[in-house]
C-alpha positions, 0 to 999 in steps of 0.5 A: 627867795634871797638873791644873795646866794645867787649873786655869791654863786655867780649865777645871777651875774652869768644870766644877766651878762649872757643876755647883754653879751649876746646883744652886744656881740651881734652889734660888734660883729656887724661893725667894720672899719674900712680905713687903714692906719687911723683909729679914733677914740670911738674905734678904740672904745668899740674895740674894748667893748667888743673884747670885753663881751668876747671875754664874757662869752668865753667865761660863760662857756667855761662856767656852763661847761663846769656847771654841766660836769658838776651837776649830779642830777644829769646823766652822762648822756645828757651831759654829752648832749649839752656839751655838744650843744654848747660846742656846736652852737655856743651862744644858742647852746649857752642860752638854752642851757641857762633857760632850761636849767633848774633855778635851785637843785638839791646839789645847789642847796647842799653846796650853799649849806656847806658854805654857810657852815664854813662862814659860821666857823670862820666867824667864830660860830660854835654849836656848843655856844648855840646849844648853851644859848638854847638851854638858857632860852628853854630854862627861861620858858621862851621856847618849848621842849619841841622847839628846843629839840628842833633848834638843837638838831639844826645847830648841830 
């Protein structure tokens, strides 16, 4: 399995960020500053890290929420259950959803195929050019008639 489609879709980043975010949010929640009016460099740095991971948690919530509604393989009841789970127990609900979600659904495969077609068109790919190349390969004997038909169907 190639990692590039996962990286492009943000799912790999989402899973890794979720695990790191949970650990750092737990640590940030345990921190308290009893002094008033004084802030050290460490306080500012820790506040920035905590803000970053709160922002990441909110982003994960939005991405999981969108993923639940985008999926065609979940019924309306399951979508409602998942939404309730991430509203009632946000961290735990998101983690359970990310763990139980299938790595690659049919809908994901279709979306990746559509993206690849769009990239081919943007790069100047033409099915007619591809078929012309296949004709040349078939005429030279590099591919058989069955391979030609299979590759022609794939090019279209």
